[in-house]
C-alpha positions as CSV (number, residue, x, y, z in Angstrom):
1,M,116.8,44.5,108.3
2,T,117.3,48.1,109.4
3,S,114.0,49.7,110.3
4,A,112.4,52.5,108.2
5,F,112.9,54.9,111.1
6,E,116.6,54.0,111.5
7,Q,117.1,54.5,107.7
8,L,115.3,57.9,107.7
9,A,116.6,59.4,110.9
10,P,119.9,60.7,109.4
11,L,117.8,62.8,107.0
12,A,116.5,64.9,109.9
13,S,119.7,66.9,109.8
14,R,118.6,68.3,106.4
15,G,115.7,70.1,108.2
16,M,113.0,71.5,106.0
17,V,113.3,72.4,102.3
18,L,110.3,74.5,101.3
19,N,110.2,73.5,97.6
20,L,108.1,70.8,95.9
21,D,110.5,69.9,93.1
22,A,112.1,67.0,94.8
23,M,108.7,65.5,95.8
24,R,107.4,65.8,92.2
25,E,110.5,64.2,90.8
26,A,110.4,61.3,93.3
27,L,106.7,60.6,92.8
28,T,107.2,60.7,89.0
29,H,110.1,58.2,89.3
30,F,108.0,55.8,91.3
31,G,105.1,55.9,88.8
32,H,102.9,58.5,90.5
33,P,101.4,56.5,93.3
34,E,99.5,59.7,94.4
35,R,97.2,59.5,91.4
36,D,94.1,57.5,90.7
37,V,92.9,57.3,94.3
38,D,90.2,59.2,96.2
39,T,92.3,61.6,98.3
40,V,91.3,63.9,101.2
41,H,93.8,66.6,101.9
42,I,93.6,68.5,105.3
43,A,95.3,71.6,106.4
44,G,94.9,73.9,109.4
45,T,96.6,75.3,112.5
46,N,94.7,73.0,114.9
47,G,92.3,70.1,114.4
48,K,93.7,68.7,111.2
49,G,95.0,65.5,112.8
50,S,91.6,64.9,114.5
51,V,89.7,65.6,111.3
52,A,92.1,63.3,109.3
53,A,91.6,60.4,111.8
54,M,87.8,60.8,111.8
55,T,87.6,61.0,108.0
56,A,89.7,57.9,107.6
57,S,87.6,56.1,110.1
58,V,84.4,57.1,108.3
59,L,85.8,56.0,104.9
60,G,86.9,52.7,106.4
61,A,83.4,52.1,107.7
62,A,82.1,52.9,104.2
63,G,84.0,49.9,103.0
64,R,87.1,51.6,101.6
65,R,90.7,50.4,102.1
66,V,92.1,53.6,103.6
67,G,95.6,55.0,103.9
68,L,96.1,57.6,106.6
69,Y,99.2,59.8,106.7
70,T,99.7,62.0,109.8
71,S,102.6,63.6,111.6
72,P,104.4,63.6,114.0
73,H,104.1,60.2,115.6
74,L,103.5,59.7,119.3
75,H,105.6,56.6,120.0
76,R,106.6,54.8,116.8
77,F,107.3,56.1,113.3
78,A,105.0,53.5,111.9
79,E,102.0,55.4,113.4
80,R,102.4,58.0,110.7
81,I,101.5,55.6,107.9
82,N,98.3,53.8,108.8
83,I,96.7,51.3,106.4
84,A,93.2,50.0,107.0
85,G,93.3,51.0,110.7
86,S,96.8,49.7,111.6
87,P,100.3,51.1,111.4
88,I,102.3,50.1,108.4
89,D,104.0,46.7,108.6
90,D,107.6,47.1,109.7
91,G,109.0,44.8,107.0
92,L,107.2,46.6,104.2
93,A,108.2,50.0,105.6
94,S,111.8,49.0,105.8
95,R,111.9,47.6,102.2
96,L,110.2,50.5,100.6
97,T,112.3,53.0,102.5
98,A,115.5,51.2,101.3
99,E,114.3,51.5,97.7
100,V,113.6,55.2,98.0
101,L,117.0,55.9,99.6
102,A,118.7,53.7,97.0
103,A,117.1,55.9,94.2
104,V,118.6,58.9,95.9
105,A,122.0,57.3,96.3
106,R,122.3,56.4,92.6
107,G,121.1,59.9,91.5
108,A,117.8,58.8,90.1
109,I,116.0,61.3,92.2
110,A,117.1,64.4,94.2
111,P,118.1,64.2,97.9
112,L,115.0,64.2,100.2
113,T,114.4,65.6,103.6
114,F,113.1,63.3,106.4
115,F,109.5,64.4,105.9
116,E,109.7,64.2,102.1
117,A,111.1,60.7,102.2
118,A,108.4,59.7,104.7
119,T,105.8,61.1,102.4
120,V,107.1,59.2,99.4
121,L,107.2,56.1,101.5
122,A,103.6,56.6,102.5
123,W,102.4,56.9,98.9
124,R,104.3,53.8,97.9
125,A,102.9,51.9,100.8
126,F,99.4,52.9,100.1
127,R,99.8,51.7,96.5
128,A,101.5,48.4,97.6
129,E,98.7,47.7,100.0
130,G,95.9,48.4,97.6
131,C,94.5,51.5,99.3
132,D,91.6,53.0,97.3
133,A,91.2,56.1,99.5
134,V,93.9,58.2,101.2
135,V,93.6,60.9,103.9
136,L,96.6,63.2,104.2
137,E,97.3,65.6,107.0
138,V,99.5,68.6,106.0
139,G,102.7,68.7,107.9
140,L,103.3,72.5,107.9
141,G,101.5,75.3,106.2
142,G,100.2,74.0,102.9
143,R,101.6,75.8,99.9
144,L,105.1,74.2,100.0
145,D,104.3,71.1,102.2
146,A,105.3,67.7,100.8
147,T,101.8,66.4,101.0
148,T,100.6,69.1,98.6
149,V,101.9,67.1,95.6
150,C,98.7,65.1,95.4
151,A,95.5,65.0,93.4
152,P,92.8,65.5,96.0
153,T,89.1,64.7,95.5
154,V,88.3,67.1,98.3
155,C,90.2,69.1,100.9
156,A,89.7,71.0,104.1
157,I,91.2,73.9,106.1
158,T,90.1,73.3,109.7
159,R,91.2,76.4,111.6
160,I,93.6,79.3,111.2
161,A,95.6,80.7,114.2
162,R,99.0,82.0,115.0
163,D,101.7,79.3,114.9
164,H,105.0,78.8,113.1
165,E,105.1,82.6,112.4
166,A,108.8,82.6,111.4
167,I,107.9,80.3,108.5
168,L,104.2,81.0,107.7
169,G,104.0,84.8,108.4
170,D,103.2,87.0,111.4
171,S,99.5,87.7,110.6
172,L,96.4,85.6,110.3
173,E,96.1,86.7,106.7
174,A,99.6,85.6,105.8
175,I,99.1,82.2,107.5
176,A,95.8,81.7,105.8
177,A,97.5,82.4,102.4
178,E,100.0,79.7,103.1
179,K,97.3,77.2,104.1
180,A,95.4,78.2,100.9
181,G,98.2,76.7,99.0
182,I,96.5,73.3,99.1
183,L,93.6,74.7,97.0
184,K,93.4,73.2,93.5
185,P,91.1,74.1,90.5
186,G,87.7,72.5,90.7
187,V,88.5,70.7,94.0
188,P,86.0,71.5,96.8
189,C,87.5,72.8,100.1
190,V,85.6,72.7,103.4
191,L,86.3,75.5,105.8
192,G,86.1,75.1,109.5
193,P,83.2,76.9,111.2
194,S,85.3,79.2,113.3
195,M,87.2,81.3,110.7
196,P,87.8,85.0,111.6
197,T,86.5,87.4,109.0
198,E,89.9,88.4,107.7
199,V,90.9,84.8,107.3
200,R,87.6,83.9,105.5
201,R,88.2,86.8,103.1
202,T,91.8,85.7,102.4
203,L,90.8,82.2,101.7
204,G,87.9,83.4,99.6
205,E,90.2,85.5,97.4
206,A,92.6,82.6,97.0
207,A,89.9,80.2,96.1
208,A,88.5,82.6,93.5
209,R,92.0,82.9,91.9
210,V,92.4,79.1,91.8
211,G,88.8,78.2,90.9
212,A,88.3,76.1,94.0
213,P,84.7,75.9,95.4
214,L,84.5,76.7,99.1
215,I,82.1,74.9,101.5
216,D,81.5,76.5,104.9
217,A,81.2,73.8,107.5
218,Q,77.9,74.1,109.5
219,G,77.9,73.9,113.2
220,V,77.3,70.6,115.1
221,R,74.5,70.9,117.7
222,D,74.7,69.3,121.1
223,D,71.2,68.4,122.3
224,G,72.5,66.9,125.5
225,A,72.1,63.3,124.4
226,G,74.2,63.4,121.3
227,W,75.6,65.5,118.5
228,R,73.4,66.5,115.6
229,L,75.4,66.6,112.4
230,P,74.4,68.9,109.4
231,L,73.9,65.9,107.1
232,G,70.5,65.2,105.5
233,G,67.9,65.1,108.2
234,G,70.5,65.8,110.9
235,L,72.4,62.6,111.6
236,K,72.7,62.0,115.4
237,V,75.9,60.5,116.8
238,P,77.3,60.1,120.3
239,P,79.9,62.7,121.4
240,V,83.0,62.1,119.3
241,L,86.4,61.8,120.9
242,G,87.0,64.0,124.0
243,G,86.7,67.7,124.4
244,A,83.9,70.0,123.4
245,Y,86.3,71.6,120.8
246,Q,85.9,68.4,118.7
247,R,82.5,69.7,117.6
248,D,84.1,72.1,115.1
249,N,86.2,69.2,113.8
250,V,83.2,67.0,113.4
251,A,81.5,69.8,111.5
252,V,84.5,69.7,109.0
253,V,84.1,66.0,108.7
254,A,80.4,66.4,107.9
255,G,81.3,68.9,105.2
256,L,83.9,66.6,103.8
257,V,81.3,63.8,103.7
258,A,78.9,66.0,101.8
259,A,81.6,67.0,99.3
260,L,82.7,63.4,98.8
261,R,79.1,62.4,98.1
262,A,78.8,65.2,95.6
263,S,82.0,63.9,94.0
264,G,80.4,60.5,93.6
265,V,82.1,58.8,96.6
266,A,79.6,56.6,98.4
267,V,79.5,57.4,102.2
268,D,76.1,56.7,103.8
269,D,74.9,57.9,107.2
270,A,75.5,54.5,108.7
271,A,79.2,54.7,107.8
272,V,79.4,58.2,109.2
273,A,77.9,57.1,112.5
274,A,80.0,53.9,112.7
275,G,83.2,55.6,111.7
276,L,82.9,58.5,114.2
277,G,82.0,56.0,116.9
278,A,85.1,53.9,116.3
279,V,87.7,56.7,115.9
280,R,90.6,57.0,118.4
281,W,93.2,59.7,118.4
282,P,95.7,59.2,121.2
283,G,97.2,62.2,123.0
284,R,94.2,64.4,122.3
285,Y,92.0,65.0,125.3
286,E,92.8,61.4,126.3
287,R,92.3,60.1,129.8
288,V,95.0,57.8,131.3
289,G,93.9,57.3,134.9
290,R,93.8,60.6,136.6
291,F,95.8,62.3,133.9
292,L,94.3,64.1,130.9
293,L,96.6,64.3,128.0
294,D,96.2,66.9,125.2
295,A,98.7,68.1,122.6
296,A,97.6,71.7,122.8
297,H,100.9,73.1,121.5
298,N,100.0,76.7,120.7
299,P,97.8,79.5,122.3
300,D,94.8,78.7,120.2
301,G,95.0,75.0,121.1
302,L,95.5,75.8,124.8
303,D,92.5,78.1,124.8
304,A,90.3,75.3,123.4
305,L,91.6,72.9,126.0
306,V,91.0,75.2,128.9
307,A,87.5,76.0,127.6
308,A,86.8,72.3,127.3
309,V,88.0,71.6,130.8
310,R,85.9,74.4,132.2
311,R,82.9,73.4,130.2
312,E,83.0,69.9,131.7
313,G,83.6,71.2,135.2
314,L,86.8,69.2,135.7
315,D,88.6,69.8,139.0
316,V,92.2,70.3,137.8
317,G,94.7,69.9,140.6
318,A,98.0,70.3,138.7
319,A,99.4,70.6,135.2
320,V,102.5,69.3,133.4
321,F,103.6,71.5,130.4
322,G,106.3,71.7,127.9
323,A,106.9,73.6,124.7
324,S,109.2,74.0,121.8
325,R,111.4,77.0,121.6
326,D,109.6,78.5,118.5
327,K,106.2,78.6,120.3
328,D,104.6,81.6,122.0
329,Q,105.5,80.4,125.5
330,V,104.5,83.6,127.3
331,A,100.9,83.3,126.0
332,M,100.6,79.6,126.7
333,T,102.1,79.7,130.2
334,G,99.8,82.6,130.8
335,R,96.8,80.4,130.0
336,L,98.0,77.9,132.6
337,A,98.6,80.7,135.1
338,A,95.0,81.6,134.9
339,L,94.0,78.0,135.7
340,L,96.4,77.1,138.5
341,P,98.8,78.7,141.0
342,P,102.6,78.5,140.5
343,A,103.1,75.6,142.9
344,R,100.8,73.4,140.8
345,R,102.4,74.1,137.4
346,F,105.2,71.8,136.5
347,F,107.4,72.3,133.5
348,A,109.4,69.6,131.6
349,A,111.2,69.2,128.3
350,A,111.0,66.3,125.9
351,P,114.3,64.8,124.9
352,M,114.7,66.7,121.6
353,P,116.7,69.7,120.4
354,R,113.8,72.0,119.9
355,A,112.5,71.7,123.5
356,E,112.6,74.8,125.6
357,A,114.3,74.5,129.0
358,P,111.9,74.1,131.9
359,S,113.6,76.9,133.8
360,V,112.7,79.3,130.9
361,L,109.1,78.2,130.9
362,A,108.8,78.5,134.6
363,G,110.3,82.0,134.5
364,H,107.5,83.5,132.4
365,H,104.7,83.3,135.0
366,G,106.2,81.1,137.8
367,G,106.0,77.4,138.4
368,V,108.3,74.4,139.1
369,A,111.0,73.4,136.6
370,C,111.6,69.6,136.6
371,E,114.5,67.5,135.4
372,G,112.3,65.4,133.1
373,V,108.8,64.4,132.2
374,A,108.7,61.5,134.7
375,E,109.7,63.8,137.5
376,A,107.0,66.4,136.5
377,L,104.3,63.7,136.4
378,A,105.3,62.5,139.9
379,Q,105.4,66.0,141.4
380,A,102.1,67.0,139.8
381,E,100.4,63.8,141.0
382,A,101.8,64.4,144.5
383,V,100.2,67.9,144.9
384,A,96.9,67.1,143.2
385,G,94.2,66.2,145.7
386,E,92.1,63.0,145.7
387,G,89.8,62.9,142.7
388,Q,91.5,65.8,141.0
389,T,92.7,65.7,137.3
390,V,96.3,66.2,136.4
391,L,96.6,68.0,133.0
392,V,99.4,67.1,130.7
393,C,99.6,69.5,127.7
394,G,101.7,71.6,125.3
395,S,104.2,70.0,123.0
396,I,103.1,66.7,121.5
397,F,106.5,65.3,122.4
398,V,105.9,66.0,126.1
399,V,102.5,64.4,125.8
400,A,104.1,61.4,124.1
401,A,106.8,61.0,126.7
402,A,104.2,61.3,129.5
403,R,101.9,58.7,127.8
404,A,104.8,56.3,127.3
405,A,105.7,56.6,130.9
406,L,102.1,56.2,132.2
407,M,101.2,53.3,129.9
408,G,104.6,51.5,129.8
409,V,104.8,52.0,126.0
410,A,108.2,51.9,124.2
411,Q,109.3,55.2,122.8
412,E,111.3,55.7,119.6
413,P,113.4,58.9,119.4
414,F,111.5,62.1,118.6
415,V,111.8,63.8,115.2
416,G,110.0,67.1,115.0
417,L,109.5,67.0,111.3
């Protein structure tokens, strides 16, 4: 049987359609699988994937059968639809996808984009597999994202920074207004602890119009031996995932747990500690030998990565970097220029249409343009001294290609949707 990814791939040519009508129609046709399940909906410029993974792990530790929907995937499309801690079964994904596309073909529902069809597939899979809790990561923005056709129990906005300005707006306030599109009447929304004043004001005004209670996430304290969460008496857990920037994300998770508890969802402290201790989120401050992989794909993300590297005192000997054409490349390559000299900065492109040419990236502040990710890894490792770390960052697709090469993992084609 043709795989779900092979069936969906032709839809990528439709790009994005920023309208929720087709999603509403499709979910209605399939009996509203998005209803009658505890749902956590998470938006944000950075951190939303990490928060989604942590929240799903915590709910799983609390005894729930959890569906987790994230994007994009690192290596296989099935990673986007995770059920009870594992990627969706290939046979189930293929069958359900065929049914969705058959409904389109016979005119029962409107044509769908790649991301819309994947989202419908996810909801159908979560119902078929008996999930009683679902965690959704917003794909882009919030107001018109396909995931926004849901009935959340709680939601979160992790962080607002400049990214996708051509679609979301060229100011923090405009971007915040788009993210605020996930707010729904009476549904609590947790806000990340590092919101600029103008962003907090925009979100507050949007919440007041909608009637959505806002919860400001409280900071997570690092006492040297663990992280102290703002829950009850101050739950203590080991440092979660890699990178000091994860403390803000953990603070959002703690806020979500508090909101879920207030909504009647049972999540005790033991589940929080166990779930956070078990979570894994590949490609985000992940060590693979001497390589440190992090999908810091915008200036805000790269700032957080550089700060984490410096905080830990890592000796970085070289970096491999790639970016999509729609990103602020000058700002990001400038961050790398402040960290390493040109001869230790290597630029590569992932095999996808949106990837910027390495020569263009190298032209901003200097560096070495490479033919591919594998060549960049080899050259970076060659110049790095013994014991030094090689940083691989930028586009998640470059990180995925590097991870696949370093770990010998099979790589499905990239779809940046």
